[in-house]
C-alpha positions as a printed Julia matrix, in Angstrom:
592×3 Matrix{Float64}:
 -25.56   14.11   -8.04
 -23.16   16.73   -8.94
 -20.2    16.12  -11.79
 -16.41   16.4   -11.23
 -15.29   19.92  -10.83
 -13.28   21.07  -13.83
  -9.71   21.11  -13.15
  -9.18   24.34  -15.32
 -11.45   25.98  -12.22
  -9.13   24.7    -9.62
  -6.49   26.39  -11.17
  -8.28   29.61  -11.97
  -8.97   29.58   -8.24
  -5.44   28.85   -6.66
  -4.31   31.76   -9.08
  -7.48   33.88   -7.58
  -6.97   33.62   -4.1
  -3.89   34.94   -1.98
  -3.0    32.34    0.12
  -1.84   34.91    2.71
  -5.3    36.47    2.82
  -6.89   33.13    3.15
  -4.81   31.63    6.02
  -4.69   35.41    7.8
  -8.36   34.74    7.93
  -7.65   31.65    9.98
  -4.5    32.27   11.57
  -3.36   35.76   12.17
   0.0    36.07   10.45
   3.06   38.67   10.86
   5.22   39.79    8.46
   8.57   39.06    8.84
  10.91   40.11    5.67
   9.48   38.4     2.77
   7.28   35.74    4.37
   4.16   36.0     7.12
   4.78   34.18   10.16
   2.65   32.69   12.74
   2.73   29.73   15.46
   1.54   26.53   13.59
  -2.13   25.95   13.6
  -1.38   22.14   13.31
   0.97   21.5    16.07
   1.82   22.85   19.9
   4.61   25.58   20.03
   5.61   28.49   21.47
   7.65   30.24   18.99
   6.26   30.43   15.46
   7.67   27.95   12.61
   4.81   28.34   10.39
   5.75   30.12    6.99
   3.36   31.19    4.14
   5.08   32.84    1.02
   3.34   34.73   -1.16
   5.34   34.57   -4.19
   5.19   30.97   -4.17
   1.63   30.74   -2.67
   2.74   28.07   -0.31
   3.06   27.54    3.14
   5.5    25.29    5.55
   6.2    24.71    9.43
   9.34   23.96    9.79
   8.36   22.33   12.94
   5.97   19.46   11.98
   6.6    19.66    8.44
   2.89   20.91    6.85
   2.99   22.22    3.77
   1.03   22.98    0.77
  -0.99   25.32   -1.09
  -4.56   27.1    -0.11
  -6.09   23.89   -0.73
  -4.36   21.8     1.04
  -4.37   24.46    3.87
  -8.41   24.02    4.26
  -8.27   20.56    4.27
  -5.22   20.09    7.17
  -7.13   23.03    9.07
 -10.81   22.72    8.81
 -10.28   18.47    7.98
 -12.05   18.58    5.03
 -11.95   16.46    1.74
 -10.63   17.65   -1.39
 -13.93   18.6    -2.76
 -15.28   20.31    0.45
 -12.03   22.27    0.47
 -12.58   23.64   -3.12
 -15.98   24.34   -2.2
 -14.86   26.28    0.53
 -12.04   28.19   -1.25
 -14.4    29.25   -4.23
 -16.95   30.64   -1.4
 -13.8    32.54   -0.08
 -13.18   33.66   -3.38
 -17.17   34.39   -3.95
 -17.34   31.77   -6.91
 -19.39   29.27   -7.83
 -18.31   25.91   -8.1
 -18.83   24.47  -11.88
 -19.39   20.62  -12.37
 -18.89   18.79  -15.51
 -22.04   17.07  -16.54
 -22.17   13.38  -15.96
 -24.83   11.87  -18.85
 -25.68    8.89  -16.84
 -26.69   10.54  -13.75
 -29.54   12.74  -13.07
 -28.28   16.33  -12.66
 -28.56   17.87   -9.19
 -28.95   21.33   -9.25
 -27.21   23.35   -6.34
 -30.19   24.98   -5.72
 -32.06   21.76   -5.08
 -29.65   21.29   -2.26
 -29.31   24.33   -0.62
 -33.21   24.28   -0.44
 -32.91   21.36    1.22
 -30.5    22.41    3.53
 -32.55   25.39    4.7
 -35.69   22.9     4.82
 -33.7    20.45    7.59
 -32.58   23.56    9.38
 -36.08   24.69    9.72
 -37.63   21.41   10.73
 -34.96   20.93   13.26
 -35.87   24.3    14.81
 -39.21   23.2    14.63
 -38.94   19.95   16.49
 -36.72   22.07   19.25
 -39.84   24.1    19.54
 -42.46   21.4    20.32
 -39.79   19.54   22.53
 -39.92   23.15   24.74
 -43.89   23.8    24.01
 -46.22   20.79   22.92
 -47.76   18.43   25.52
 -46.06   14.94   24.18
 -42.82   17.52   24.18
 -43.48   17.87   27.7
 -43.35   14.09   28.19
 -39.87   13.81   26.05
 -38.49   16.08   28.47
 -39.25   13.78   31.47
 -37.84   11.17   29.95
 -34.64   12.83   29.12
 -34.48   14.15   32.65
 -34.9    10.37   33.56
 -31.92   10.13   31.58
 -29.9    12.37   33.14
 -29.8    14.91   30.32
 -29.54   18.5    31.24
 -30.92   21.1    29.36
 -27.31   22.5    28.09
 -26.66   19.32   26.73
 -30.17   19.03   24.88
 -29.4    22.43   23.37
 -26.15   21.56   22.25
 -27.29   18.59   20.55
 -30.31   20.56   19.27
 -32.83   17.85   20.82
 -36.51   18.06   19.65
 -39.48   16.26   19.37
 -41.7    15.38   16.63
 -45.59   15.45   17.68
 -47.39   11.99   17.29
 -49.63   12.93   14.13
 -49.64   11.83   10.93
 -49.4    15.58    8.42
 -47.59   17.68   11.1
 -44.91   18.67    8.58
 -46.82   18.26    5.45
 -49.21   20.91    6.69
 -46.44   23.73    7.39
 -43.28   22.81    5.07
 -42.97   22.24    1.14
 -44.26   18.71    0.5
 -41.84   17.98   -2.8
 -38.69   18.68   -0.4
 -39.94   17.04    2.41
 -40.28   13.97    0.21
 -36.42   14.6    -1.21
 -35.59   15.17    2.37
 -36.58   11.59    3.48
 -39.1    13.42    6.38
 -42.21   12.3     4.47
 -42.84    8.66    3.39
 -44.83    8.08    0.1
 -46.98    5.23    0.02
 -48.2     3.95   -3.18
 -52.1     4.45   -3.51
 -51.93    6.8    -0.43
 -51.18    9.79    0.98
 -47.99   10.78    2.38
 -47.46   11.26    5.89
 -44.79   12.26    8.58
 -41.87    9.94    9.08
 -41.08   10.81   12.49
 -44.02   10.71   14.75
 -44.03   10.68   18.42
 -40.52   10.52   19.09
 -37.41   12.29   20.43
 -35.25   13.7    17.51
 -31.7    13.58   16.99
 -30.44   16.03   14.34
 -27.63   14.64   12.72
 -25.03   17.31   11.46
 -22.16   16.62    9.15
 -18.5    18.1    10.21
 -19.57   21.47    8.47
 -23.0    21.97   10.74
 -25.02   21.34    8.23
 -28.1    19.59    9.02
 -28.54   16.06    7.01
 -30.99   13.47    8.57
 -32.65   12.74   11.85
 -32.53    9.97   14.07
 -35.7     9.54   16.38
 -36.04    7.5    19.25
 -39.75    6.62   20.86
 -40.54    6.92   24.31
 -41.43    3.9    25.67
 -40.72    0.07   24.26
 -42.58    0.41   21.15
 -40.71   -1.07   17.81
 -38.52    0.11   16.21
 -37.27    1.92   18.88
 -35.03    4.32   16.93
 -35.9     5.44   13.44
 -33.26    6.94   11.32
 -33.62    8.95    7.93
 -33.21    7.12    4.52
 -30.51    7.77    2.06
 -31.38   10.84    0.17
 -29.15   13.41   -1.95
 -27.95   14.81    1.68
 -27.56   11.67    3.83
 -25.38    8.64    3.34
 -25.55    6.54    6.6
 -22.66    4.63    5.7
 -20.35    7.95    5.29
 -21.56    9.94    8.03
 -21.28    9.56   12.32
 -23.47   11.5    14.75
 -21.77   13.21   17.01
 -18.88   14.6    14.78
 -19.7    17.99   14.39
 -20.56   18.28   18.57
 -16.92   16.38   19.2
 -15.07   19.03   17.04
 -16.58   22.16   18.39
 -15.17   21.39   21.52
 -11.97   19.84   20.5
 -10.42   19.86   16.82
  -7.8    17.91   17.44
  -9.16   14.97   19.83
  -6.44   12.75   21.2
  -8.68    9.96   20.4
 -12.59    8.95   19.07
 -14.76    6.67   21.03
 -17.06    5.07   18.88
 -20.57    3.73   20.53
 -23.53    2.29   19.33
 -26.31    4.79   19.79
 -27.22    8.37   20.04
 -27.99    8.36   23.52
 -24.49    6.81   24.27
 -22.87    9.84   22.66
 -25.18   12.27   24.67
 -24.95   10.4    27.68
 -20.98   10.75   27.6
 -21.1    14.37   26.86
 -23.34   14.68   29.81
 -20.17   13.56   31.99
 -17.55   15.61   30.19
 -16.55   12.99   27.57
 -16.66   14.6    24.42
 -14.87   12.73   22.04
 -17.6     9.96   21.28
 -19.56    9.29   18.13
 -22.04    6.89   16.71
 -22.47    5.39   13.53
 -26.16    5.81   12.07
 -27.69    2.18   12.1
 -25.1     0.43   10.25
 -22.17   -1.31   11.11
 -18.94    1.01   10.98
 -17.89    0.95    7.36
 -14.26    1.83    6.07
 -15.87    5.21    4.99
 -16.49    5.97    8.72
 -12.96    4.93   10.1
 -11.08    6.91    7.12
 -13.45    9.81    8.0
 -12.51    9.51   11.6
  -8.51    8.87   10.94
  -8.96   12.72    9.35
  -9.27   14.0    13.11
  -7.36   11.48   15.33
  -4.8     8.87   15.14
  -6.58    6.63   17.55
 -10.0     5.46   17.26
 -11.49    3.24   20.01
 -14.53    0.59   19.32
 -16.9     0.53   22.46
 -19.55   -2.58   22.54
 -21.48   -4.28   24.64
 -20.12   -7.21   26.47
 -23.25   -9.69   25.29
 -22.99  -12.07   22.71
 -24.57   -9.07   19.91
 -21.68   -6.86   20.89
 -18.99   -9.26   20.54
 -20.12  -10.66   17.07
 -20.43   -6.56   16.24
 -17.04   -6.08   17.44
 -15.52   -8.77   15.28
 -17.77   -7.42   12.03
 -15.82   -4.47   12.7
 -12.2    -5.98   12.13
 -12.57   -6.15    8.11
 -13.08   -2.31    7.76
 -10.52   -2.05   10.67
  -7.67   -3.58    9.12
  -8.72   -2.08    5.36
  -8.08    1.56    7.05
  -4.81    0.65    8.97
  -2.09    2.6     7.91
   1.22    3.37    9.98
   0.52    6.08   12.73
  -2.91    4.59   12.94
  -3.99    2.75   15.8
  -7.44    1.14   16.96
  -8.29   -0.48   20.04
 -11.46   -2.61   21.24
 -13.26   -2.23   24.29
 -15.92   -4.64   25.47
 -18.17   -3.37   28.35
 -18.73   -5.54   31.07
 -22.37   -7.8    30.92
 -25.48   -5.81   31.5
 -23.79   -2.5    31.0
 -24.07    0.49   28.35
 -21.48    3.68   28.55
 -24.02    5.73   30.48
 -24.66    3.17   33.07
 -20.82    2.21   33.41
 -19.71    5.75   33.38
 -22.4     6.27   36.05
 -21.58    3.48   38.19
 -17.33    3.6    37.65
 -17.18    7.57   37.55
 -15.65    9.48   34.88
 -11.95    8.28   35.79
 -12.86    4.75   35.69
 -14.6     5.0    32.47
 -11.75    7.01   30.93
  -9.04    4.55   32.6
 -11.03    1.88   30.58
 -10.88    3.63   27.31
  -7.15    4.32   27.62
  -6.45    0.67   28.65
  -8.51   -0.99   25.65
  -7.13   -3.87   23.74
  -5.29   -2.84   20.63
  -6.25   -4.12   17.49
  -3.35   -6.81   17.37
  -4.54   -8.35   21.04
  -8.02   -8.3    20.2
  -7.27   -9.95   16.71
  -5.04  -12.81   18.02
  -6.99  -12.97   21.44
  -9.92  -13.84   19.76
  -8.36  -16.74   18.02
  -6.33  -18.12   20.78
  -9.83  -18.33   22.72
 -11.46  -19.94   20.11
  -9.09  -22.35   18.73
  -6.74  -24.77   20.34
  -2.99  -23.51   19.31
  -0.92  -26.53   21.17
  -2.45  -28.89   18.34
  -1.63  -28.68   14.84
  -4.97  -28.41   13.59
  -5.7   -25.38   15.8
  -2.84  -23.74   14.21
  -3.12  -24.64   11.13
  -7.3   -22.67   11.4
  -5.56  -19.73   12.75
  -3.29  -19.25    9.58
  -6.33  -20.02    7.48
  -8.6   -17.73    9.48
  -5.93  -14.61   10.02
  -4.5   -14.46    7.02
  -7.44  -13.11    4.85
  -7.82  -10.21    7.25
  -4.1    -9.43    7.19
  -3.66   -9.41    3.6
  -6.08   -6.61    3.65
  -3.73   -4.29    5.38
  -1.92   -1.81    3.83
   1.66   -2.08    3.09
   3.52   -0.79    6.11
   5.46   -1.94    9.19
   2.4    -2.82   10.9
   1.5    -5.46    8.28
   4.91   -6.82    8.6
   4.77   -7.38   12.56
   1.1    -8.71   12.14
   2.71  -11.21    9.77
   5.33  -11.93   11.89
   3.17  -12.63   14.99
   0.88  -14.98   12.63
   4.13  -17.0    11.62
   5.32  -17.03   15.19
   1.72  -18.27   16.83
   0.92  -21.04   13.66
   4.77  -21.84   12.94
   3.17  -21.58    9.1
   6.73  -21.29    7.2
   5.07  -19.68    3.86
   4.1   -17.03    5.65
   7.39  -15.89    4.76
   6.35  -15.42    1.36
   3.81  -12.57    2.51
   6.62  -11.28    5.13
   9.0   -10.94    2.11
   6.52   -9.47   -0.08
   5.69   -6.6     2.27
   8.93   -5.77    3.03
  10.32   -5.4    -0.61
   7.14   -3.43   -0.77
   8.35   -1.12    2.17
  11.83   -1.07    0.26
  10.27   -0.15   -3.11
   7.92    2.45   -2.23
   9.64    4.47    0.54
   7.68    6.95    0.12
   5.13    5.1     2.64
   8.27    5.29    5.15
   9.68    8.96    4.78
  12.92    9.24    6.53
  13.53   12.65    8.65
  15.46   14.76    6.3
  18.33   16.1     8.11
  18.53   19.28    5.59
  14.63   20.04    5.78
  14.4    23.45    5.65
  18.44   24.83    5.11
  20.7    23.29    2.62
  24.4    23.26    3.9
  26.64   24.04    1.21
  26.44   25.17   -2.62
  23.28   23.56   -4.5
  24.1    21.04   -7.14
  23.48   21.77  -10.92
  20.5    19.78  -10.79
  18.98   20.16   -7.9
  19.11   24.04   -8.5
  17.72   23.78  -11.93
  14.8    21.82  -11.12
  14.16   23.43   -7.87
  13.91   27.13   -9.97
  11.3    25.19  -12.68
   9.08   24.08  -10.08
   8.74   27.61   -8.4
   8.73   29.4   -11.5
   7.18   27.42  -14.47
   7.45   30.32  -16.7
  11.08   28.82  -17.28
   9.76   26.17  -19.36
  10.17   28.75  -21.95
  13.86   29.02  -22.06
  14.14   25.34  -22.48
  11.87   25.28  -25.88
  14.31   28.06  -27.1
  17.22   25.44  -26.82
  17.42   22.43  -28.73
  17.83   20.02  -26.36
  17.81   15.97  -26.93
  16.46   14.8   -23.9
  17.13   11.06  -24.49
  20.84   12.18  -24.15
  20.42   13.79  -20.09
  21.98   11.43  -17.85
  22.1    12.77  -14.62
  20.5    12.19  -11.12
  16.91   13.75  -11.56
  16.75   13.84  -14.84
  13.04   11.62  -14.89
  11.75   14.19  -12.34
  13.33   17.23  -14.72
  11.55   15.65  -17.96
   8.45   14.82  -15.88
   7.79   18.54  -14.78
   8.75   20.16  -18.01
   5.92   18.07  -19.57
   3.69   18.91  -17.26
   3.92   22.22  -17.53
   3.69   22.14  -21.12
   0.82   20.3   -20.58
  -0.94   22.12  -18.24
   0.65   25.31  -18.32
   0.46   26.04  -14.5
   0.74   29.7   -13.76
   2.34   29.09  -10.54
   4.17   26.88   -8.26
   0.94   26.38   -6.53
  -1.03   25.08   -9.47
   1.84   23.06  -10.42
   1.9    21.4    -7.18
  -1.85   20.29   -7.17
  -1.09   18.61  -10.45
   0.92   16.47   -8.44
  -1.47   15.86   -5.57
  -1.66   12.08   -4.67
   1.0    10.9    -6.85
   4.54    9.53   -6.53
   6.25   12.47   -7.16
   4.16   14.94   -4.78
   6.88   14.5    -1.72
   9.48   15.74   -4.31
   7.7    18.33   -5.75
   6.6    19.84   -2.29
  10.36   19.7    -1.23
  11.7    21.95   -4.4
   8.88   24.24   -3.83
  10.02   24.94   -0.25
  13.87   25.12   -1.11
  15.48   28.37   -0.74
  17.6    28.8    -3.75
  18.64   32.04   -2.44
  18.31   33.4    -6.07
  17.38   37.1    -6.47
  14.18   37.66   -8.49
  16.24   39.5   -11.05
  18.92   36.64  -11.7
  16.3    33.21  -11.69
  16.66   33.7   -15.28
  20.58   33.46  -15.62
  20.76   30.84  -12.97
  18.92   28.86  -14.29
  20.37   29.05  -17.72
  23.77   28.51  -16.25
  22.73   25.56  -14.43
  21.13   23.92  -17.23
  24.46   24.66  -19.4
  26.48   22.99  -16.64
  23.83   19.78  -16.2
  24.05   19.62  -20.43
  27.91   19.66  -20.09
  27.99   16.88  -17.06
  25.85   14.9   -19.35
  27.56   14.89  -22.05
  30.84   14.23  -20.78
  28.93   10.91  -18.68
  27.69    9.95  -21.81
  30.75   10.23  -23.73
  33.14    8.12  -20.83
  30.68    5.45  -21.11
  30.58    5.08  -24.86
  34.38    5.29  -24.92
  34.89    3.34  -21.95
  32.65    0.59  -24.0
  34.32    1.13  -27.21
  37.42   -0.32  -25.53
  35.86   -3.33  -23.67
  32.91   -4.48  -25.63
  32.49   -2.15  -29.33
  29.87   -0.41  -30.34
  26.58   -0.86  -32.49
  26.11    1.53  -35.23
  23.21    3.94  -33.23
  26.46    4.12  -30.74
  29.07    4.81  -32.94
  26.95    7.66  -34.3
  26.39    9.32  -30.81
  29.95    9.0   -30.17
  30.42   10.68  -33.2
  28.34   13.24  -32.09
  29.45   13.63  -28.3
  33.36   14.06  -30.03
  31.89   16.89  -32.44
  29.92   18.84  -29.77
  33.23   18.73  -27.74
  35.39   19.92  -30.0
  33.1    22.84  -30.59
  32.95   23.73  -27.21
  36.86   23.32  -26.86
  37.1    25.74  -29.31
  34.84   28.44  -28.5
  36.69   28.31  -25.01
  39.97   29.0   -27.08
  38.45   31.81  -28.76
């Protein structure tokens, strides 16, 4: 397994890659003044509001608010996680991604992974060729035709056939790599043999189009009906879903994603033009699955069979569902009629009927409380007590949000349990203490009316020009004596610059990724100070002088007021004496 990516490499990458060149390779940009503009790739618009600034190495959309550096752009545009975005950015720059060694894990060389990915592509192509030309493949084609799968659909999903032989792969490919890829089974005391035999093969591709594993289905009723690749260095079934790559090929921003139970469900729906279905890979849907899918759509719909097993599977999905819900995300539950799967239902009711079921599926809240209402007698005290006891552990898993407050309020309403006030109050308090979860619209999102305050000007210029920290180092400033709105953030930014030595604003903002200060830092990075480049040092110095003067006057006024009412301790008297001396010196300098 790989170690962490060194922070120094990430910083170097952000300095080396020009964000204008990167974004222009994905979204054609047009130069306008000092910026480059385009129609935003993250929301529909008719006039360009997406702006890229080469000096700041930052992008910002004045329409939807998306903003960030080169890594942020790749994460949003290509739906990548942080590590994947760094790897893609390194590829764009022609660099290898170094890894910090982790002594307690075996080292996984990048060459090994590359060889495995290449092998998986070769195996998939071999299976496709077997489907087309072998005798067993012809039987598989007949089966697929009976299931209504067209040649185009089979090609889209790269369907293949594994010959019903024990050593087909071992005789054609590297046995050592086949074992690492999970395509051979190594029985102790015996010869390795092919894991997949006599099955229709479903390549499992990650969102970057790489084949990471396979699923195989028998052509008759023998068991196991489905067989999946084991866990390997490429394949982790608890983190991947089938059909996501194919879904994103059709639509990178689906309105919703339908989670079904099997490979053939995904393919059957795609055959009818419903291209937004995925399936878990032989395991229950996990929180990792949901977090992955929520990166592409804000609405997920679970689709389960209406039999006992399907209902039990739907309820098992509640725990990861509650842990993944945040404001802006929605989950629905769709239970199919008895004796139907997605394939049979869409054939019986037609595309419009099936889609209507998807769109009107129960919301998570309706399904959750409806489940208990059917199971418990809520007209009795005992039933309401059981409701509170059974529902409360699920609701506690919800992240602090407006949705959690409303769910707790609904539980209180149904159960009549007054003690829920404690939980409700805690959720409400958390929302007030952490306003980042509930961002309010900024009326001055991309234009400020009037003149910037000295504090905002100084902090914005420092964020946008980290080199200005040198001016601060040249001054003897007692940071404990500073009192102004934003002083803590100002000191935090300065300390980060001293510790990390960021080369530009893009690198500095990267230091604040996923921190409490990230939103503020981005806003300051985007702020138009309207200061010419040749005046930045002067304006920063003047703003700093005004801040220091305002801060000293505030402290002096506070100490003088306290000396008249409560009296001062020895430390405060010394500070007052110092402040009066400084004020006298400043006044004398002005008189000269």
